[in-house]
VMD Tcl script that builds the backbone (N, CA, C; Angstrom):
set m [mol new atoms 396]
animate dup $m
set s [atomselect $m all]
$s set {name element resname resid chain x y z} {
  {N N MET 1 A 132.614 106.114 55.921}
  {CA C MET 1 A 131.516 106.938 56.387}
  {C C MET 1 A 130.195 106.157 56.343}
  {N N GLU 2 A 130.058 105.344 55.297}
  {CA C GLU 2 A 128.841 104.534 55.142}
  {C C GLU 2 A 128.720 103.514 56.272}
  {N N ALA 3 A 129.837 102.934 56.731}
  {CA C ALA 3 A 129.825 101.957 57.820}
  {C C ALA 3 A 129.405 102.604 59.120}
  {N N ASN 4 A 129.858 103.830 59.374}
  {CA C ASN 4 A 129.456 104.554 60.582}
  {C C ASN 4 A 127.961 104.826 60.589}
  {N N LYS 5 A 127.403 105.171 59.434}
  {CA C LYS 5 A 125.970 105.469 59.324}
  {C C LYS 5 A 125.151 104.210 59.617}
  {N N ASP 6 A 125.588 103.068 59.053}
  {CA C ASP 6 A 124.885 101.810 59.305}
  {C C ASP 6 A 124.982 101.415 60.774}
  {N N THR 7 A 126.131 101.612 61.388}
  {CA C THR 7 A 126.341 101.291 62.799}
  {C C THR 7 A 125.428 102.141 63.675}
  {N N LEU 8 A 125.319 103.428 63.363}
  {CA C LEU 8 A 124.438 104.315 64.128}
  {C C LEU 8 A 122.978 103.902 63.995}
  {N N ILE 9 A 122.578 103.472 62.823}
  {CA C ILE 9 A 121.192 103.025 62.618}
  {C C ILE 9 A 120.923 101.775 63.450}
  {N N TYR 10 A 121.856 100.814 63.417}
  {CA C TYR 10 A 121.695 99.593 64.202}
  {C C TYR 10 A 121.665 99.890 65.705}
  {N N LEU 11 A 122.547 100.763 66.153}
  {CA C LEU 11 A 122.546 101.136 67.570}
  {C C LEU 11 A 121.230 101.819 67.955}
  {N N GLY 12 A 120.732 102.653 67.060}
  {CA C GLY 12 A 119.444 103.329 67.315}
  {C C GLY 12 A 118.306 102.332 67.408}
  {N N LEU 13 A 118.284 101.345 66.503}
  {CA C LEU 13 A 117.235 100.321 66.541}
  {C C LEU 13 A 117.324 99.474 67.806}
  {N N ILE 14 A 118.552 99.139 68.196}
  {CA C ILE 14 A 118.744 98.372 69.428}
  {C C ILE 14 A 118.277 99.183 70.640}
  {N N ALA 15 A 118.580 100.473 70.663}
  {CA C ALA 15 A 118.154 101.339 71.767}
  {C C ALA 15 A 116.630 101.414 71.836}
  {N N ILE 16 A 116.000 101.550 70.684}
  {CA C ILE 16 A 114.530 101.613 70.640}
  {C C ILE 16 A 113.942 100.290 71.133}
  {N N PHE 17 A 114.527 99.170 70.689}
  {CA C PHE 17 A 114.055 97.855 71.114}
  {C C PHE 17 A 114.136 97.711 72.627}
  {N N PHE 18 A 115.270 98.064 73.223}
  {CA C PHE 18 A 115.428 97.957 74.665}
  {C C PHE 18 A 114.531 98.929 75.419}
  {N N PHE 19 A 114.303 100.102 74.856}
  {CA C PHE 19 A 113.401 101.069 75.492}
  {C C PHE 19 A 111.999 100.475 75.611}
  {N N PHE 20 A 111.492 99.899 74.505}
  {CA C PHE 20 A 110.162 99.299 74.541}
  {C C PHE 20 A 110.129 98.053 75.425}
  {N N LEU 21 A 111.196 97.287 75.440}
  {CA C LEU 21 A 111.266 96.112 76.282}
  {C C LEU 21 A 111.193 96.498 77.758}
  {N N ILE 22 A 111.918 97.538 78.132}
  {CA C ILE 22 A 111.928 97.999 79.524}
  {C C ILE 22 A 110.575 98.558 79.928}
  {N N THR 23 A 109.911 99.281 79.032}
  {CA C THR 23 A 108.608 99.860 79.378}
  {C C THR 23 A 107.526 98.796 79.481}
  {N N LEU 24 A 107.703 97.636 78.833}
  {CA C LEU 24 A 106.697 96.585 78.903}
  {C C LEU 24 A 106.848 95.694 80.120}
  {N N ILE 25 A 108.018 95.657 80.728}
  {CA C ILE 25 A 108.247 94.828 81.902}
  {C C ILE 25 A 107.609 95.511 83.108}
  {N N PRO 26 A 106.677 94.803 83.795}
  {CA C PRO 26 A 106.046 95.421 84.971}
  {C C PRO 26 A 107.061 95.597 86.086}
  {N N GLY 27 A 106.975 96.735 86.729}
  {CA C GLY 27 A 107.892 97.018 87.834}
  {C C GLY 27 A 107.257 96.672 89.154}
  {N N GLY 28 A 107.836 95.782 89.888}
  {CA C GLY 28 A 107.333 95.439 91.212}
  {C C GLY 28 A 106.106 94.546 91.153}
  {N N LYS 29 A 105.538 94.307 92.313}
  {CA C LYS 29 A 104.362 93.448 92.434}
  {C C LYS 29 A 103.108 94.204 91.990}
  {N N GLN 30 A 102.351 93.599 91.108}
  {CA C GLN 30 A 101.101 94.197 90.651}
  {C C GLN 30 A 100.005 93.913 91.673}
  {N N THR 31 A 99.141 94.902 91.921}
  {CA C THR 31 A 98.030 94.706 92.849}
  {C C THR 31 A 96.722 94.726 92.078}
  {N N ALA 32 A 95.778 93.978 92.585}
  {CA C ALA 32 A 94.459 93.936 91.968}
  {C C ALA 32 A 93.732 95.247 92.258}
  {N N PRO 33 A 92.827 95.656 91.368}
  {CA C PRO 33 A 92.040 96.859 91.661}
  {C C PRO 33 A 91.159 96.629 92.886}
  {N N ASP 34 A 90.869 97.687 93.619}
  {CA C ASP 34 A 90.059 97.563 94.829}
  {C C ASP 34 A 88.674 97.008 94.493}
  {N N PRO 35 A 88.170 96.117 95.355}
  {CA C PRO 35 A 86.820 95.579 95.126}
  {C C PRO 35 A 85.763 96.627 95.472}
  {N N ASP 36 A 84.512 96.295 95.193}
  {CA C ASP 36 A 83.436 97.230 95.523}
  {C C ASP 36 A 83.293 97.360 97.034}
  {N N GLU 37 A 82.501 98.335 97.446}
  {CA C GLU 37 A 82.377 98.669 98.869}
  {C C GLU 37 A 81.831 97.499 99.693}
  {N N ASP 38 A 80.910 96.738 99.146}
  {CA C ASP 38 A 80.353 95.603 99.886}
  {C C ASP 38 A 81.431 94.560 100.173}
  {N N LYS 39 A 82.262 94.274 99.193}
  {CA C LYS 39 A 83.336 93.297 99.372}
  {C C LYS 39 A 84.366 93.818 100.380}
  {N N GLN 40 A 84.656 95.120 100.323}
  {CA C GLN 40 A 85.586 95.716 101.289}
  {C C GLN 40 A 85.055 95.540 102.704}
  {N N ARG 41 A 83.759 95.791 102.892}
  {CA C ARG 41 A 83.158 95.651 104.225}
  {C C ARG 41 A 83.142 94.195 104.678}
  {N N GLU 42 A 82.961 93.279 103.733}
  {CA C GLU 42 A 83.009 91.859 104.067}
  {C C GLU 42 A 84.401 91.479 104.576}
  {N N PHE 43 A 85.440 91.957 103.886}
  {CA C PHE 43 A 86.807 91.710 104.342}
  {C C PHE 43 A 87.025 92.330 105.723}
  {N N ALA 44 A 86.530 93.557 105.915}
  {CA C ALA 44 A 86.710 94.246 107.198}
  {C C ALA 44 A 86.046 93.466 108.335}
  {N N LYS 45 A 84.848 92.938 108.094}
  {CA C LYS 45 A 84.167 92.142 109.121}
  {C C LYS 45 A 84.994 90.917 109.479}
  {N N ASP 46 A 85.527 90.250 108.459}
  {CA C ASP 46 A 86.361 89.073 108.725}
  {C C ASP 46 A 87.591 89.432 109.544}
  {N N MET 47 A 88.188 90.580 109.245}
  {CA C MET 47 A 89.365 91.007 110.002}
  {C C MET 47 A 88.989 91.326 111.447}
  {N N LEU 48 A 87.881 92.017 111.644}
  {CA C LEU 48 A 87.460 92.385 112.993}
  {C C LEU 48 A 87.053 91.169 113.819}
  {N N ARG 49 A 86.534 90.144 113.163}
  {CA C ARG 49 A 86.181 88.909 113.865}
  {C C ARG 49 A 87.417 88.078 114.198}
  {N N GLY 50 A 88.545 88.436 113.603}
  {CA C GLY 50 A 89.771 87.697 113.850}
  {C C GLY 50 A 89.929 86.474 112.965}
  {N N ASN 51 A 89.086 86.356 111.947}
  {CA C ASN 51 A 89.161 85.209 111.039}
  {C C ASN 51 A 90.364 85.271 110.110}
  {N N VAL 52 A 90.817 86.492 109.827}
  {CA C VAL 52 A 91.890 86.683 108.863}
  {C C VAL 52 A 92.629 87.979 109.190}
  {N N THR 53 A 93.879 88.058 108.793}
  {CA C THR 53 A 94.655 89.285 109.013}
  {C C THR 53 A 94.698 90.091 107.722}
  {N N PRO 54 A 94.972 91.387 107.821}
  {CA C PRO 54 A 95.103 92.196 106.602}
  {C C PRO 54 A 96.175 91.642 105.660}
  {N N GLU 55 A 97.250 91.143 106.233}
  {CA C GLU 55 A 98.333 90.600 105.420}
  {C C GLU 55 A 97.869 89.392 104.611}
  {N N GLU 56 A 97.034 88.539 105.244}
  {CA C GLU 56 A 96.529 87.351 104.547}
  {C C GLU 56 A 95.616 87.739 103.390}
  {N N ILE 57 A 94.754 88.718 103.622}
  {CA C ILE 57 A 93.856 89.165 102.552}
  {C C ILE 57 A 94.661 89.774 101.410}
  {N N ALA 58 A 95.600 90.634 101.753}
  {CA C ALA 58 A 96.409 91.295 100.724}
  {C C ALA 58 A 97.156 90.267 99.883}
  {N N GLU 59 A 97.738 89.262 100.546}
  {CA C GLU 59 A 98.513 88.256 99.817}
  {C C GLU 59 A 97.612 87.342 98.990}
  {N N LYS 60 A 96.526 86.864 99.605}
  {CA C LYS 60 A 95.642 85.909 98.930}
  {C C LYS 60 A 94.898 86.538 97.755}
  {N N GLU 61 A 94.375 87.744 97.958}
  {CA C GLU 61 A 93.535 88.389 96.945}
  {C C GLU 61 A 94.319 89.299 95.994}
  {N N GLY 62 A 95.563 89.630 96.373}
  {CA C GLY 62 A 96.378 90.478 95.507}
  {C C GLY 62 A 96.117 91.962 95.665}
  {N N TYR 63 A 95.596 92.380 96.832}
  {CA C TYR 63 A 95.322 93.794 97.081}
  {C C TYR 63 A 96.498 94.447 97.795}
  {N N ASP 64 A 96.539 95.751 97.724}
  {CA C ASP 64 A 97.562 96.516 98.422}
  {C C ASP 64 A 97.289 96.444 99.928}
  {N N LEU 65 A 98.319 96.140 100.711}
  {CA C LEU 65 A 98.162 95.963 102.161}
  {C C LEU 65 A 97.622 97.219 102.832}
  {N N GLU 66 A 98.107 98.382 102.428}
  {CA C GLU 66 A 97.636 99.633 103.034}
  {C C GLU 66 A 96.155 99.862 102.748}
  {N N HIS 67 A 95.692 99.477 101.570}
  {CA C HIS 67 A 94.267 99.619 101.248}
  {C C HIS 67 A 93.435 98.693 102.124}
  {N N VAL 68 A 93.904 97.468 102.307}
  {CA C VAL 68 A 93.175 96.504 103.135}
  {C C VAL 68 A 93.051 97.022 104.570}
  {N N LYS 69 A 94.135 97.564 105.106}
  {CA C LYS 69 A 94.093 98.129 106.454}
  {C C LYS 69 A 93.132 99.317 106.522}
  {N N LYS 70 A 93.094 100.114 105.457}
  {CA C LYS 70 A 92.198 101.273 105.409}
  {C C LYS 70 A 90.734 100.819 105.397}
  {N N TRP 71 A 90.440 99.727 104.683}
  {CA C TRP 71 A 89.065 99.214 104.671}
  {C C TRP 71 A 88.629 98.856 106.084}
  {N N LYS 72 A 89.503 98.229 106.828}
  {CA C LYS 72 A 89.182 97.853 108.207}
  {C C LYS 72 A 88.955 99.102 109.052}
  {N N ASP 73 A 89.834 100.087 108.920}
  {CA C ASP 73 A 89.695 101.330 109.687}
  {C C ASP 73 A 88.410 102.067 109.313}
  {N N ASP 74 A 88.108 102.124 108.010}
  {CA C ASP 74 A 86.896 102.808 107.550}
  {C C ASP 74 A 85.641 102.127 108.084}
  {N N TYR 75 A 85.640 100.798 108.059}
  {CA C TYR 75 A 84.475 100.066 108.544}
  {C C TYR 75 A 84.312 100.237 110.050}
  {N N THR 76 A 85.413 100.217 110.772}
  {CA C THR 76 A 85.368 100.438 112.216}
  {C C THR 76 A 84.798 101.822 112.519}
  {N N GLU 77 A 85.260 102.808 111.771}
  {CA C GLU 77 A 84.763 104.176 111.948}
  {C C GLU 77 A 83.270 104.264 111.642}
  {N N LEU 78 A 82.832 103.573 110.588}
  {CA C LEU 78 A 81.416 103.558 110.222}
  {C C LEU 78 A 80.575 102.925 111.331}
  {N N CYS 79 A 81.062 101.835 111.912}
  {CA C CYS 79 A 80.343 101.162 113.001}
  {C C CYS 79 A 80.231 102.060 114.229}
  {N N ILE 80 A 81.318 102.738 114.558}
  {CA C ILE 80 A 81.303 103.638 115.711}
  {C C ILE 80 A 80.323 104.785 115.470}
  {N N LYS 81 A 80.345 105.350 114.254}
  {CA C LYS 81 A 79.425 106.443 113.918}
  {C C LYS 81 A 77.976 105.963 114.029}
  {N N TYR 82 A 77.712 104.774 113.511}
  {CA C TYR 82 A 76.358 104.237 113.588}
  {C C TYR 82 A 75.942 104.017 115.042}
  {N N ALA 83 A 76.848 103.484 115.849}
  {CA C ALA 83 A 76.534 103.242 117.260}
  {C C ALA 83 A 76.227 104.549 117.984}
  {N N LEU 84 A 77.006 105.584 117.688}
  {CA C LEU 84 A 76.777 106.872 118.332}
  {C C LEU 84 A 75.481 107.530 117.858}
  {N N ASP 85 A 75.100 107.265 116.613}
  {CA C ASP 85 A 73.902 107.873 116.042}
  {C C ASP 85 A 72.713 106.917 116.007}
  {N N SER 86 A 72.811 105.774 116.672}
  {CA C SER 86 A 71.763 104.760 116.569}
  {C C SER 86 A 70.410 105.266 117.065}
  {N N GLU 87 A 70.405 106.093 118.092}
  {CA C GLU 87 A 69.140 106.639 118.592}
  {C C GLU 87 A 68.485 107.523 117.532}
  {N N LYS 88 A 69.297 108.292 116.815}
  {CA C LYS 88 A 68.765 109.142 115.744}
  {C C LYS 88 A 68.159 108.278 114.639}
  {N N TYR 89 A 68.852 107.188 114.265}
  {CA C TYR 89 A 68.334 106.297 113.225}
  {C C TYR 89 A 67.064 105.593 113.688}
  {N N ALA 90 A 67.027 105.187 114.939}
  {CA C ALA 90 A 65.836 104.530 115.479}
  {C C ALA 90 A 64.645 105.490 115.462}
  {N N ALA 91 A 64.887 106.757 115.773}
  {CA C ALA 91 A 63.819 107.754 115.740}
  {C C ALA 91 A 63.311 107.951 114.313}
  {N N GLN 92 A 64.215 107.950 113.343}
  {CA C GLN 92 A 63.805 108.091 111.942}
  {C C GLN 92 A 62.954 106.898 111.512}
  {N N VAL 93 A 63.335 105.702 111.935}
  {CA C VAL 93 A 62.572 104.502 111.596}
  {C C VAL 93 A 61.182 104.576 112.217}
  {N N ARG 94 A 61.100 105.022 113.484}
  {CA C ARG 94 A 59.785 105.150 114.144}
  {C C ARG 94 A 58.898 106.144 113.387}
  {N N LEU 95 A 59.454 107.257 112.952}
  {CA C LEU 95 A 58.665 108.243 112.196}
  {C C LEU 95 A 58.174 107.661 110.876}
  {N N LEU 96 A 59.035 106.923 110.206}
  {CA C LEU 96 A 58.623 106.302 108.944}
  {C C LEU 96 A 57.537 105.254 109.165}
  {N N GLU 97 A 57.651 104.493 110.252}
  {CA C GLU 97 A 56.622 103.502 110.569}
  {C C GLU 97 A 55.292 104.179 110.876}
  {N N GLU 98 A 55.336 105.311 111.565}
  {CA C GLU 98 A 54.111 106.071 111.838}
  {C C GLU 98 A 53.510 106.590 110.536}
  {N N ASP 99 A 54.352 107.074 109.619}
  {CA C ASP 99 A 53.862 107.554 108.324}
  {C C ASP 99 A 53.198 106.426 107.536}
  {N N ILE 100 A 53.788 105.256 107.564}
  {CA C ILE 100 A 53.228 104.113 106.837}
  {C C ILE 100 A 51.898 103.707 107.457}
  {N N ALA 101 A 51.841 103.693 108.776}
  {CA C ALA 101 A 50.583 103.334 109.458}
  {C C ALA 101 A 49.489 104.348 109.119}
  {N N TRP 102 A 49.826 105.639 109.111}
  {CA C TRP 102 A 48.850 106.677 108.751}
  {C C TRP 102 A 48.387 106.498 107.316}
  {N N PHE 103 A 49.331 106.277 106.393}
  {CA C PHE 103 A 49.007 106.110 104.984}
  {C C PHE 103 A 48.093 104.901 104.788}
  {N N THR 104 A 48.414 103.812 105.469}
  {CA C THR 104 A 47.613 102.590 105.361}
  {C C THR 104 A 46.196 102.824 105.882}
  {N N SER 105 A 46.064 103.515 107.012}
  {CA C SER 105 A 44.726 103.765 107.578}
  {C C SER 105 A 43.896 104.667 106.670}
  {N N ILE 106 A 44.516 105.677 106.073}
  {CA C ILE 106 A 43.797 106.571 105.160}
  {C C ILE 106 A 43.353 105.811 103.918}
  {N N CYS 107 A 44.217 104.974 103.388}
  {CA C CYS 107 A 43.864 104.185 102.205}
  {C C CYS 107 A 42.721 103.226 102.507}
  {N N ARG 108 A 42.761 102.583 103.667}
  {CA C ARG 108 A 41.678 101.677 104.046}
  {C C ARG 108 A 40.354 102.430 104.214}
  {N N LYS 109 A 40.451 103.630 104.799}
  {CA C LYS 109 A 39.247 104.422 105.074}
  {C C LYS 109 A 38.581 104.873 103.776}
  {N N TYR 110 A 39.360 105.366 102.815}
  {CA C TYR 110 A 38.788 105.962 101.608}
  {C C TYR 110 A 38.729 105.008 100.409}
  {N N ILE 111 A 39.560 103.971 100.393}
  {CA C ILE 111 A 39.571 103.072 99.242}
  {C C ILE 111 A 38.997 101.712 99.613}
  {N N GLY 112 A 39.233 101.273 100.829}
  {CA C GLY 112 A 38.728 99.970 101.275}
  {C C GLY 112 A 39.870 99.077 101.705}
  {N N ASP 113 A 39.479 97.936 102.288}
  {CA C ASP 113 A 40.492 97.013 102.788}
  {C C ASP 113 A 41.343 96.412 101.676}
  {N N ASP 114 A 40.824 96.400 100.466}
  {CA C ASP 114 A 41.580 95.856 99.347}
  {C C ASP 114 A 42.307 96.971 98.559}
  {N N TRP 115 A 42.667 98.023 99.274}
  {CA C TRP 115 A 43.290 99.175 98.626}
  {C C TRP 115 A 44.601 98.820 97.919}
  {N N GLU 116 A 45.342 97.869 98.454}
  {CA C GLU 116 A 46.608 97.493 97.827}
  {C C GLU 116 A 46.381 96.887 96.454}
  {N N ALA 117 A 45.394 96.033 96.340}
  {CA C ALA 117 A 45.092 95.409 95.049}
  {C C ALA 117 A 44.523 96.440 94.070}
  {N N LYS 118 A 43.649 97.316 94.567}
  {CA C LYS 118 A 43.027 98.323 93.696}
  {C C LYS 118 A 44.042 99.325 93.159}
  {N N THR 119 A 44.997 99.693 93.983}
  {CA C THR 119 A 45.966 100.729 93.578}
  {C C THR 119 A 47.227 100.150 92.956}
  {N N GLY 120 A 47.415 98.850 93.056}
  {CA C GLY 120 A 48.645 98.244 92.555}
  {C C GLY 120 A 49.833 98.520 93.456}
  {N N PHE 121 A 49.544 98.883 94.704}
  {CA C PHE 121 A 50.590 99.230 95.664}
  {C C PHE 121 A 51.600 98.104 95.837}
  {N N ALA 122 A 51.127 96.880 95.935}
  {CA C ALA 122 A 52.021 95.741 96.155}
  {C C ALA 122 A 52.996 95.565 94.996}
  {N N ASP 123 A 52.546 95.889 93.778}
  {CA C ASP 123 A 53.410 95.736 92.607}
  {C C ASP 123 A 54.430 96.858 92.478}
  {N N HIS 124 A 54.112 98.030 92.987}
  {CA C HIS 124 A 54.982 99.194 92.811}
  {C C HIS 124 A 55.797 99.546 94.049}
  {N N ASN 125 A 55.464 98.967 95.162}
  {CA C ASN 125 A 56.173 99.263 96.403}
  {C C ASN 125 A 57.518 98.552 96.384}
  {N N VAL 126 A 58.576 99.315 96.335}
  {CA C VAL 126 A 59.920 98.760 96.247}
  {C C VAL 126 A 60.268 97.937 97.468}
  {N N THR 127 A 59.865 98.377 98.632}
  {CA C THR 127 A 60.214 97.674 99.866}
  {C C THR 127 A 59.291 96.506 100.143}
  {N N LYS 128 A 58.222 96.396 99.365}
  {CA C LYS 128 A 57.248 95.311 99.561}
  {C C LYS 128 A 56.764 95.301 101.008}
  {N N TYR 129 A 56.455 96.501 101.523}
  {CA C TYR 129 A 56.014 96.634 102.914}
  {C C TYR 129 A 54.669 95.945 103.112}
  {N N LYS 130 A 54.584 95.158 104.124}
  {CA C LYS 130 A 53.334 94.535 104.534}
  {C C LYS 130 A 53.183 94.781 106.022}
  {N N GLU 131 A 52.011 95.257 106.405}
  {CA C GLU 131 A 51.762 95.523 107.829}
  {C C GLU 131 A 51.689 94.181 108.552}
  {N N GLN 132 A 52.349 94.107 109.673}
  {CA C GLN 132 A 52.374 92.838 110.414}
  {C C GLN 132 A 51.498 92.904 111.633}
}
mol reanalyze $m
mol bondsrecalc $m
mol representation Tube
mol addrep $m
């Protein structure tokens, strides 16, 4: 009876060992985590220019092929949306330029030509806008 108990313990330990061994072995090809959006768009531009194929990027960089293809599709969709809405964006830019011109003229009128230096505008303006 004692021999059976020892045999069962050894079999149990062997089973546990193999269970942990199997769970530690990676299954299939591991893929790298997706890069940030800027890198995805860079890859998409290269694919659209014909410099590289999705398969080449997936293999070289270690990304999932379906994700790489999706980046290209997403970027293409973004470009089409921008092209269709480009007049709307151009109108928004014109309005912002008019607002900046108005703001600049009011500042010059009430503060003086050196209004940027007096107000610290150049130091705090994130876009570093300068009238041309």
